[in-house]
N, C-alpha and C positions, 0 to 999 in steps of 0.2 A: 571532765567538765560536767558531765550529768550530775555526779554525786554533789559537787560545788553549786551547780545552779538549783537542784532541788533544795539544797538546804536554806538557799537565800529565797525560794520560792515558797516553803514552809513558813519561815518568818513573817513572810507579806501574808499568808494565810491567816497566821495566829493573829494579826494586826486587823484584818478584814473581819473576822469574826469578834475580835474586840470591839470595833467600831460599829459594827452591826448591833451589838447589846446596848451601847452608849446611846443609838440614836432611838432607843426605846424608854430609855430612862427617864422619867417624868421630870426630875431636875434639870437635864438637858435640854429637853423640848421648851421648856419654860425659859431657857436661856437662848434666845433667837440666835444670836450672833454666833454661838458655839455650835448650834444645831445646824445652820446653814453650812459651816465649816466642815463639820463630820459629815455632813451627808454629800457632801461634795467629794472627801476623800472616800467614802464608801463607794461611790459611783467611779472614781478613779482605780480604785484597786480592783473592782469587779473584771473587768477583763483579763487582768494579771491573773486572778484567781481560777478564772474558767481556762487559760492557758494552761496553768499549772496542772490542772486536773487532767487535760488532754495530754500534756508531755508526760506526767507520771503513768498515763496509762500505755503510752507508746514505749516508755523505758521498760514497764514491765511484761510487756509483749516481747520485746527485742530478747529480755533474757529466758522467755520461755521457748522462744525460738532456737537460741543458742544451745539450752537444754537438751531440745529435740536431736539437734544436729550432733551432739555428744553421745546420748543414750541410745537415740531411735535405730533400728536395723532394718525397718521397711524401707525401701527406697523410695516408693510414692511419698509418703510424710516426709523423707528426708528434702525431696525436691520442693515439696509444699513450703517447708521452712525455710529452705534456701531464698526462695523466691520472696517471700514474706518478710525476710530478714533485711533483706534488699532495699525493698520498698519501704520498711519501718527506718531503716539507716538514713535514707534520704529525708524522709518526712522529719525525723529527729533534727538532723543538721538545719533544715530550713526554720523548724519551730525554734532552734535554739538562736537564730540569728533574729527572730522576731521577739523572743522573749527578753533578750538583751536589751533591745530599744525599750520594751515595755517597762524594763525595769529602771530606766535613766528617771531619775527624779522630774515630774513633770513642772513647770513651770504654772502656778495657779493664774497667773495673768493672761495665759496664751488662749483661754477660752472666752475671756472678755471681748466687749465691743470695743472699737477704737476712736480716738480723736485723731484726726490726721491734719497737721497744719503745712502747709506750702509757703516758703517766702522766696521771692525772687532776691538774687543774689548780685554778685558783679556782673556788669553787662547792661545797665540801663533798661531801655525799652526791650531789648531782646531778650534779657532775662526774665521780665515780666511775661513775655510770650511765652517762653519757654515753662514757665510755673504753669501757665495756663495748659500747655501741652501734656506736663505731667498730671493735672487736674483730670485731663480728660482721658489721659491712659489709665488713672485708679478707677475713675467710674465706670469706664468700659469693663475693666477688669472685675469690680464690683456687681456688675450685671450679668458677666459669665458665672459668678459663684453665688448669684442669688440673694445679694446683700443689699440692705438699702442705705443710700446715701442721703445725709441730711446737712446742708451747709448752714454754717453757725453765724459766720460774717466773712467779709470778703471786700477787698480794696482794689478796684480794677486798676489796670495800668493803662498809660496815656495812648498806647499804640496798640492795645489789644492785650489779652490775659489777665494776670493778676499781679500786684505788687506783695499780695499775701492774700491766702484765702484758709479758711478753717472749716472743714465740716466732718461730721459724726459716720460712720458706718456699723452699722448694726447687722449682726447675723451668727451663725455659729462658729466659734474659733476664730474671729477676725483678727485679734491681735496677735495670735500665734502665726499668721501667716505674714500680715503688713508689716511687722516689726522688723522685717528686714530690709524695709525701705529707708528707715532713718539714717539719714547722711546728707551729703552734699552731692548733688546730681550735675555733671557737668555736662554741655552741649557744644559742638564744634560745626558751625555749618556758616554760611553766607546770608548775612540778614537782608531783610526785603529793602532796608534803607541805604544797604552798602553800595555805591556806584562803581568802585573799583572790582568788585568780586572778589574781595579778601575775605578768608573764613576768620570769624571772630569766635571766641571764646567765651561763654557765658555760664553762669551757675545758678541754682536754686536749691534751697536747703528743704528737706523734708522731716519732720518730725512726727512720730507715731507713736501716741500714749496710751495705755489701757486706759478704759473708763472706770472711774473709780465707781464702785457699788455704793448702795446705802450704808452698809455695815462696813464698809472699809475704813471710812474716816469719820469724824463727828465733828461738824462745822457749827460752831456757835454763831447765832444769829447776832448776837452784840459783838461780834467779830467781823461782819461785813457791813462795809457800808453802800447803801443803793443809791445810784442817780440815774435820773430818767432824761432824755433828750429827743429831738427829731432825728430821725433817721434821714439819712442821704442816699442818693443813687435812685436808682428806677424803682417803680412801685405805686406810681400814680400821687394824687394829690393828699390822700388820706396820710402817705409814708411821711411825707416831708412837712406835713403840718400838725400832727399829733405828737405827744410824747410817748412814742412807742418802744422806743430804743431803749435799751436797759445797760446800765454800768455797775459791776459788782466791783468792788475794792475788799480784798481779803487785808486787814491793816495789820495783823501780825507779822504777814509775810510780804505785804507789798504786790501780791500778784492781783492783776486788773484783768477783768474779760468783760468784753462787750458782746451785744447780739442785738441786731436790728433786722432781723431776717423775717421775721413774723410781724403782720399787721398788729397783732394783739399783744400789750405791755406784758400781760400774765404768761402769755407763751413763750416770750422772749426772754422773761425772768427765769422760766424753769429751765430753758436750753441754757442759760448764762449759769444758773446755779450748778447745772449738772457739768458744764466745762471747768467751772470753779474747783468743784470737788475734785475731778478729775487733775487739774494743775497742782492742786495742793499735794493731793495724794502722789502725784510723780516726783515731787521734790525728795521724797523718803525713797521711792522705787529708782531713781536715778544712782543714789548711792549703790544701790544693789547692783544694777546695770555695771556701774564703774568697777565694782569688785570683781563681776565676772568677766569684764573686757580685758583686765590685768592679768587674768590668768589664761586667756585663751590669745593664741597666735593670729587666728586669722579676722580676730573681733568681729565674727559674721553678725551676733544682733548685739552690737556693743552700744554704751549708751554716748559714746563719742560722736555726736551730731555734726561735727567739724571736720570730720573724716571724709575725704573723697572716697565715693563707693562706686561710682558708675558713671562711664563717658558714653554720650549718645554722638555717634560721627556720622554727619549727612553725608560728605564726600564719597565715603566708602560703605555706607549704608549698613554701618555697624554699630554694636552694642558691647562693651566690655565691662563687666564687674571685677572690679580691681581686687577685692578682697579674695576670690578663688580662680584670679585668672582664665576667668571664662571670657570667650570672645565669640559672639554669633552673629551671621550676616542678615539678619531679617528686622531692621528697623523699624519699617513701616508698620510690620505686623505687631512688633512690642509695642509703639506707641499707640497703636489700636487696642492695647490692654492684654494681649497675649504674653503675660510677664511668668506664667504658671512654671514654664521650665526654668527659668533664672531661680524661683523661689525654691523649686525641689532642688535645685542642685546645692543652694545655700543650705537648706534643711539637712541635705546628706553631708556636706561637709562640717557642718555643726556636730551633727550627731556623731560622726568619727572621733571628733574631739573630745565630746563628751563621755563617750564610751571608753577611750583611752584613760580618761581624768579620772573614772570610777572604776578601772580595772575590769571591765566587763569583757 
């Protein structure tokens, strides 16, 4: 195990040194897209190389301790070597587990911000109310994580909640955490409008997209049609009487994005352009997700957004995540944003699958 792992780590160290040289090359520095990509790779490899140095040191010390046990006659030195060997062996096992996870290829999208879209599905007004519950759950979770949320567009439901709401989440490693939320969320409860006390099942669809960065995609201005119109909804007279809302249409793909959240047309344009870039980028990224999901049995972070991933049952106060058969009886806490435990268990399940796939 140690020999194979050291061999793999030596390969990583070699690449780390190579990238370190490349990012000081003037030709690379002048190619901003390549420079940004290599810089990110260097930072990603750094913790693996640090772990390699420490692991190699532990392996060498284990060999030294074994040598003392084989050749030393002094009882005191032998006892010290035994104690050290025991401690080092335990440390080595723990490090191997950590290194195996570090060696898994990271998804470069994981560090990005995210665009989250929640749409009410089947269930009429109740589905819109549930979409509002999910939006509140995510904003609370983002608060706990210290992430910033910003609504791009929303369409309120007739009895509360939202028919649709789109918002951006900014912070460290946002997409790598929220990507597990993509899919159909189902709620089972007695709606406020139900007079017979019958349980209804409603649904809302969540889509989480990694925000495309400036160097990810080149959008040509001639491919984008820009329309302005009066925003609707709350916001005072200025919102409803000035052409501050912006609609952008990407002509080659037909993707349309609107933003009316800001009073300024320029700010709405900037936010709409960011979202448009993300949606165009995700047309390609979706193909990548589909390829991954076809290889993973649990479809933990799959791109199949029509898959039912979670049920929220109010009668029993339970939440069930169907991808990993996880059931928790703390529904109110989860709807208050405490979804970290679910996400951690999904990450553990996905890591187990990835380790198996990469023979690590």
